[in-house]
C-alpha positions as CSV (number, residue, x, y, z in Angstrom):
1,X,-30.0,2.1,24.1
2,X,-26.1,1.8,23.6
3,X,-23.8,-1.0,23.9
4,X,-19.8,-1.4,24.3
5,X,-18.5,-4.4,22.8
6,X,-15.1,-5.9,22.2
7,X,-13.7,-6.8,18.6
8,X,-10.4,-7.2,17.2
9,X,-8.8,-6.1,20.4
10,X,-10.7,-2.7,20.5
11,X,-13.6,-1.7,22.0
12,X,-16.8,0.3,20.5
13,X,-19.3,2.4,22.0
14,X,-22.4,2.1,19.4
15,X,-26.1,2.5,19.4
16,X,-28.4,1.0,16.9
17,X,-28.0,2.5,13.0
18,X,-24.4,3.6,13.4
19,X,-22.3,2.7,10.9
20,X,-18.3,1.6,12.3
21,X,-15.4,0.4,10.8
22,X,-13.8,-2.8,12.6
23,X,-11.1,-4.7,11.5
24,X,-11.5,-7.6,9.0
25,X,-14.5,-9.8,9.8
26,X,-15.4,-13.2,7.9
27,X,-18.9,-11.9,5.7
28,X,-20.0,-11.1,3.0
29,X,-21.8,-7.8,2.1
30,X,-25.6,-8.6,3.4
31,X,-24.6,-11.0,5.9
32,X,-25.8,-10.3,9.7
33,X,-23.0,-11.3,12.0
34,X,-22.9,-10.6,15.6
35,X,-20.4,-10.0,18.4
36,X,-20.9,-11.7,22.1
37,X,-18.4,-9.8,24.0
38,X,-20.9,-7.1,25.2
39,X,-18.9,-5.0,28.2
40,X,-22.2,-2.6,29.1
41,X,-25.5,-2.2,28.2
42,X,-26.9,1.1,29.1
43,X,-30.2,2.7,28.7
44,X,-32.5,3.4,31.4
45,X,-30.4,1.2,33.4
46,X,-26.4,0.5,33.2
47,X,-25.6,-2.9,32.8
48,X,-21.7,-3.3,33.3
49,X,-20.1,-6.9,32.6
50,X,-18.0,-8.9,34.6
51,X,-16.1,-9.0,32.4
52,X,-19.0,-9.8,30.2
53,X,-22.6,-9.6,30.3
54,X,-23.9,-13.2,29.9
55,X,-26.7,-13.4,26.8
56,X,-25.8,-9.7,25.4
57,X,-25.0,-9.6,21.5
58,X,-24.9,-7.1,19.6
59,X,-26.2,-7.7,15.5
60,X,-25.0,-5.6,12.6
61,X,-24.7,-6.1,9.1
62,X,-21.7,-6.4,7.3
63,X,-21.7,-3.4,4.1
64,X,-18.3,-3.4,3.1
65,X,-15.1,-5.0,3.1
66,X,-12.3,-2.8,2.0
67,X,-8.7,-1.5,2.5
68,X,-7.5,1.6,4.2
69,X,-5.2,4.3,3.0
70,X,-1.7,3.3,2.4
71,X,0.8,3.6,5.6
72,X,4.4,4.0,4.2
73,X,6.5,2.9,7.0
74,X,10.1,5.0,5.8
75,X,13.6,4.3,8.2
76,X,16.8,5.9,7.4
77,X,20.0,5.9,9.2
78,X,21.6,9.1,7.5
79,X,25.5,8.8,6.5
80,X,25.3,5.4,6.6
81,X,23.8,4.8,3.4
82,X,20.9,2.5,4.2
83,X,17.0,3.1,4.1
84,X,14.1,1.2,4.5
85,X,10.1,1.6,2.4
86,X,7.4,-0.5,3.4
87,X,4.2,0.3,2.8
88,X,0.8,-1.4,4.3
89,X,-2.8,-1.0,3.4
90,X,-5.0,-2.4,6.7
91,X,-8.2,-4.2,6.0
92,X,-11.2,-3.5,7.7
93,X,-15.0,-4.5,7.4
94,X,-17.7,-1.6,7.2
95,X,-20.8,-2.6,9.8
96,X,-23.7,-1.1,10.2
97,X,-25.6,-2.0,14.0
98,X,-28.8,-3.5,13.2
99,X,-29.8,-4.1,16.7
100,X,-28.3,-4.8,20.9
101,X,-30.1,-7.6,22.3
102,X,-30.1,-9.0,25.9
103,X,-31.6,-12.4,27.9
104,X,-30.0,-14.5,25.1
105,X,-32.4,-12.9,22.4
106,X,-31.3,-14.1,19.1
107,X,-30.7,-11.7,16.0
108,X,-32.9,-11.7,12.8
109,X,-30.5,-13.5,10.1
110,X,-31.9,-11.1,7.5
111,X,-30.8,-7.4,7.0
112,X,-33.9,-5.3,7.4
113,X,-34.4,-3.0,4.6
114,X,-33.2,0.8,5.0
115,X,-36.3,3.4,4.8
116,X,-35.4,5.7,1.8
117,X,-35.2,9.0,2.4
118,X,-37.8,11.7,1.0
119,X,-36.3,15.3,0.1
120,X,-37.7,18.0,2.3
121,X,-40.3,20.4,1.0
122,X,-38.5,23.2,-0.8
123,X,-39.8,27.0,-0.7
124,X,-41.9,27.3,-4.5
125,X,-39.7,29.9,-5.7
126,X,-36.9,27.6,-4.7
127,X,-38.4,24.1,-5.8
128,X,-37.7,25.4,-9.6
129,X,-34.3,26.4,-9.0
130,X,-33.6,23.0,-7.4
131,X,-35.3,20.6,-10.2
132,X,-33.1,23.2,-13.1
133,X,-30.2,22.3,-10.9
134,X,-30.9,18.5,-11.0
135,X,-31.5,18.7,-14.8
136,X,-27.9,20.4,-15.1
137,X,-26.3,18.0,-12.8
138,X,-27.0,15.0,-14.9
139,X,-26.5,16.6,-18.9
140,X,-23.2,18.5,-18.0
141,X,-22.7,21.9,-20.4
142,X,-19.6,22.7,-22.3
143,X,-17.7,25.5,-20.4
144,X,-18.2,28.9,-22.0
145,X,-15.6,30.8,-23.7
146,X,-14.0,34.1,-22.7
147,X,-13.0,36.6,-24.6
148,X,-9.3,37.0,-25.4
149,X,-8.1,39.9,-23.5
150,X,-6.6,42.9,-25.1
151,X,-2.7,43.4,-24.0
152,X,-1.8,46.5,-22.7
153,X,1.2,48.1,-24.8
154,X,3.9,49.5,-23.0
155,X,4.7,53.1,-24.0
156,X,7.8,53.4,-27.1
157,X,10.8,53.7,-25.5
158,X,13.2,56.5,-27.0
159,X,15.9,54.6,-29.6
160,X,19.4,55.6,-28.0
161,X,22.3,54.9,-30.5
162,X,24.5,51.9,-29.4
163,X,28.0,52.5,-28.7
164,X,30.1,55.6,-27.6
165,X,28.3,58.6,-28.1
166,X,29.9,61.4,-30.1
167,X,31.2,64.9,-28.8
């Protein structure tokens, strides 16, 4: 099942368990937020809103409140000794879609715990290598010292007398 909802002047197509960045929202990490402006709900049958679907909501868990990379706006007018430099970092909210609700249902107000990932079973020969690599990842080794390279000597040049040659 998927939905298209609108927030922050943009539209997002999402399904359950999707993680996305949206414009800054109110809410602490771990809180559940609801989006009421649902434009399309799809699955077995697609429902289009005119402009929104009544009773449909998208619930999401706030994962993080952060700021994006710095954007530099630099303007220069050549030969006028005029320039302007401005920096800006957009604030965003990282969310995970928990459920898509229709028919006026209410969202769970508590975030559901995420299931832990279990490592895939490895071949017996590969298992010992991965275990050794995991132990090596925790304890850092000092880099091995390399033997100094012997410098190749240039062939000795014949000594030439300086000054004028004698006749």
